[in-house]
N, C-alpha and C positions, 0 to 999 in steps of 0.2 A: 389815575384820574379820580378825583373825588366827585361824588354825586350827592346832592342835597336830598334830605328826606322827602321833600315835596316832589322833586324830580323823580325819585325812585318810585313813589306812589303813582305818579302820572304814567310812568313807563310800564310798571309791572302790575299795578293794581292789587297785588297780594291776594289775600283770601277772597276779597270781594269779586274780582274778575274770575278767579278760579271757579267760584260757585256759579257766577252768571254765565260762563261760557256754555253755549248750547242750551241754555235753560229754557228759553221761550219755546224751542222746538220740542223739548222733552216733557216739561211739566205744565206749560200753560197753553200750548197750541190747540188743545182740544176745546178750548173755551171760546165762545163767540164774543164779539165786541171789540172796539178799538181802544188802544191805550190812550190815556189822556193825562195831561199835566194838571196839577192842582196846587194852589197856594192857599192853605187853610189857616185861618186865624187860630192862634193858640187859645186854650181854654183856661189856663191858670196863670193869670197875671192881673195887675192893677195899673191903671193909668196914673201918672204923676204929672206935676206941672212941667212946662217947657218941653212937651212931647217926649218926656222920659217915661219909662215903665219899670215896674218891679215884677220880676218873674216869681211865681208862687208854686212852681212845679216841684223843685227840690230844695233841700235845706240851705243851699247857697243864696237863694233869693236875690239873684243878681239885679242890680239897678242899672238900666241900659239906656244910653242916649240914643237919639234918632240916628238911624243907619248903622247902628252897632249891633253886635251879637252877644249872647250870654256866654258863659264859660264853656258850655257844651259845643258851641260853634254852629249849631244847626237851628237856632231860633233867632229871628232878627226883628228889630224895631224899625218899622217903616212909617214915619210920620206920626208916631204915637200909638200905632197898632202893632201888636206882636204877632208874628207869623212863624209857623213851622216850615222849614225849608226841606224837610224829608218826608212829609206826608205823601204817601203813595209812591215813594221812591226807594224800594229795596235795592240793595247792592249784593245781597247774598240770599239765595234760596236753595234749600236742599232737603231731602227726606232722610231723617235720622231715626235710629231706634231711640225710644224714650229713655232707655238706660244711659244714653250718651249725655243727657242733660246735666247731671244724672238725677232722674226721678225713679226710685226703686219701688215705691209703694203706690204708683199711679199707672194703672193699665199695663202691667209688665208684658213685654213682648210686642207691644203696639208700635206704630210708627208715627212720628211727628213731622209735620210740614214746617220746617224751620226757616225763619226769615229774619233779616237784619237790615238796618240802614247804616249810615255812618254816624259817628259821634258817641260821646260818653260824658258823664258829668263828674268823673273822677279821673285820676291819672295813675294807674297802677304800674309800678316799675317792672312788674313781672307779667304784664298782659300778654296773652297768647294770640289775641286777635287785634294787635295794635294797628295793623295796616288799615283797618276800617274804624276801630273805636277812636283812634286819635286823628282821623282824617276829617276833612271838611267836604261839604257836598260838591264843591268844584273839583275835587281831587280824584274821585272814584266814579266811574261810569255807573249809572243807575237805570233801572227799568222804570216805567211809568205804569204802576199797577194799582188801580182803585181797590178799596177794601173788599167789595163784592167779588172781584176776580180772584183775590187771594183765598177767600173763604171757599169759593167754588173749586179752585184748584186743589185744595186740601181734600174736599169731598170726592172729586173725580179721581184723585190718586189714592183713595181709600185710606187716608190717614185718620187716625182716631182723634188727633189733636193738632193744633197749630202751636208751635213754640216760638216765642219772641225771644231771641237769643243772639249769640255771637258778639254783638256790641251791647250797649246798655239800653234796654227797651224803655226805660223811664223817659229818655229824651224823645221818643216818638209815641208818647202816651196817647195822643188823640187818634193816631193811625191804628195803634193796638186796640184801643177801645172799640173803634168802629168795625174793625175786622172781626173781633171776638163777638160782638153783638150779632153780626150777620151769621157768623159760623155757628153760634148757638141755635139759630133757627134751622140750620142744616144738620143738627145733631153732631157737630164737630166741636170738641172741647178746645179750650185755650189754656196754655200754661206760660207763665212769665219766668224767665231765667234772669235774675237781676241782682244787683249789688245792694238793693234795699235802701238806697239813698234817695228817698222820696218823701214829700210832705204828706200829712195824714189825709187831706181832702182828696187829692188825686188817687191815692192808694185805696181809699174807701170806695171811690167811684169805680175803680178797676175791679174791685172785689165783686161787683155786681155781675161782671161778665166773665171772670176767670174761674177756672176749676182748681188750679193748683199753682203754687209759687215755689220756686227754688231760690233761696237766698245764699249768695256767696258772702259768708261772714269772714272777712279777711284776717282778723285777729281779735284778741280780746283786750287790747290796750289802745288808748288814744295815741300813744307814742307811735305805734306802728301805722295807724291811719294817717297821722300827720306827716310822717317821714316817707312812707312807701306808697301811699294811696292818694295823698292830697285831699283827704276827706276827714270825716269824723265817725267815731264809733257809735256814740249815743243815738243819733237818728236811725241807724240801722237796727239797734236793739229796740227802739221805739216801734219801728216797722214790724219787727217780729211779734211784739206784744199785740200790735193792732191786728195782724193777721190771725193771731190766736183768738182775739175777741170777735173777729168776723167769722170764725169757723172755717177759715180757708185751709185746705190741705197744704202743709208747708214742710219742706225738707231743707236742711242746712248743709252747705259744703264749706269745709275749712281747709284751705290749701296750707299744708304744713311746710314752712320754710326754715331750713336749718339756721339756728342762731338768731332768728327774728321773732318767731311766734310759737316755738316748740318747747318753751320752758314748762316743766311739770306743774308749777304753781299756776301758770296762766291756763293750762289745759284743765286743771282741777277747778279753777274759778269759773271757767267757761261751762264746764259740765254741771256744776252746781247751779249756775244761773239758768241754764236750760231746764233743769229739773224744777226749779222754783217757779219760773215765769211761763214756761211752755208745756211742761209735763213730760213724762217718760216716753210717750208715744211719738215724739218728734224725731224722725230719722236724722242722723248726723253722719256725714261722709268726711273722713279725714283723707285728704288726697295728696299724692306725692308730687312734690315740686321738681321741675327740671329747669335749668338755667334758660332764661328767656328775656327778650327785649332789652331793658336796661339793667337787668339783674343777672348778669352772666358770670359774676365773680364767685358765686356760691355753688356748692356741690348739690347734686340731687338728694332728696330726702332719703336717709337710710330707712329701709323697710322696718327695722327694729323700732324706729321712732314712731312710725305710723301705728305699729302694734301696741306700743306704749300708750299712745293717745287713745286708741280704741279701748284698751283695758281700763284706763282712767275713767272714760265715759261710762263703760259698762258697770264698773264698781260704784259709780255715782248713782246708778239706777236707771240710766237711759236704756230702753229696750232694744232699739235697732241702731247699731253702730257699724259703720262700714269703713273699709280701706279702699282707696281709689287709685287708679293708674298703676296697679300691680296685678295684671291679669293672672288668674289662677290662685290668688291668695284666698284663704278661707274667709277673710274679712269681706269678700264680695258677696257672700251668701246671706240669705235671710233665715234666721232661726226663730223658733217659737220662744217667746220670753218666759214661758212657764215650764215646758218639758224639754226645751233646748234641742228639739229635733230640727234638722235642716228642712226648710220648706221650699225655698227657691235656691237653686244652684246656678251660679253665673260664672262665665269665663269672659272677661272683658264686657262687651255689650251684648253677648249672646246668652240666652237663657237655656240651660241644659235641661232643667226640669222645674216644674212649678206644681206643688202639691196643695196649695191653698184652695179650699172648697168652701163656697158660701161664706167667704170672709173669715174662715176659721181654720185653725190647725186641725187636720184630720185625726191626729193622735190623741189630743186631750180636749178638743173643742174650745180652746182659748180663742177669743176674737183677736184677729191680727189687724192692727190699725192700717188704714190706707183706703184707696179707691181701686177696687179690683175688677170691676166690670161696668 
């Protein structure tokens, strides 16, 4: 019997329901107050004639007729006013080690209160969270959690940060901003785990309330973005440059896919661009691909390819280069860029030891870039 994708999501709810199961009783029950539904007007759009609007949140800048939605499927034009349909409606909440994001130079060993809604503004054929990223609000059960309750939940559960992750947080930018603003008043940081496909104005606004950003840089060619992501490379590079100008702590993840973005020249061009535009202290994670979603015809990335990518970046002058999805690989560890002593040893998401003291290498006193306390 064949089952449609929509029916499958309705019946199983995938990642979203897995995380939501039992959640209210475990992470939110300690907090007072009733849940409430909210329909919030979007903050980044312009009104056009005939009750149309133009969305200004991401580079797609969708022009949307009355009672229609944008590409992301979670923002709707109602009579010429644009609304977010996922504000206050998380479908996934979980406590993760910050290393899972991965952020290796941001409060290592701490925990992040991770949340997501449904929706995304691109379509990666290799998405690992497609059950929620490619779903619509009607397809996945959601909680009704106002920003203040999420911020308080992170504080009560002793999480150092809130991570906006799993799906693409750009599409719930208003919700993210409001949570982060309240969380800051509670001494809880916010980190954005994103594809970087966002316009400059909303990104600059978010920089006022975020502490760190991790960018999934899918490849270094427009061909890859066009064919495998349904997006564009240049706006993502522009976002990286913007984050640098704003002084935002930023790390890059590059999923290495065999035959698609693992060419030596592409990796060399990428590394040189990072050195020129972002500087040597920007951590880069080369992560192992496994067959997923609509890209199941390719093999997993050979470990030797990850090591090649890491060596290319190190040779280009980047100080902190990692391999991901290979637990136990030496490329998981942090080394001093001057004396090359191991400073943080990791196995998967677990920190075995951390020798960084006062933001410095204890062996040669070299400053180690990052946010350590």
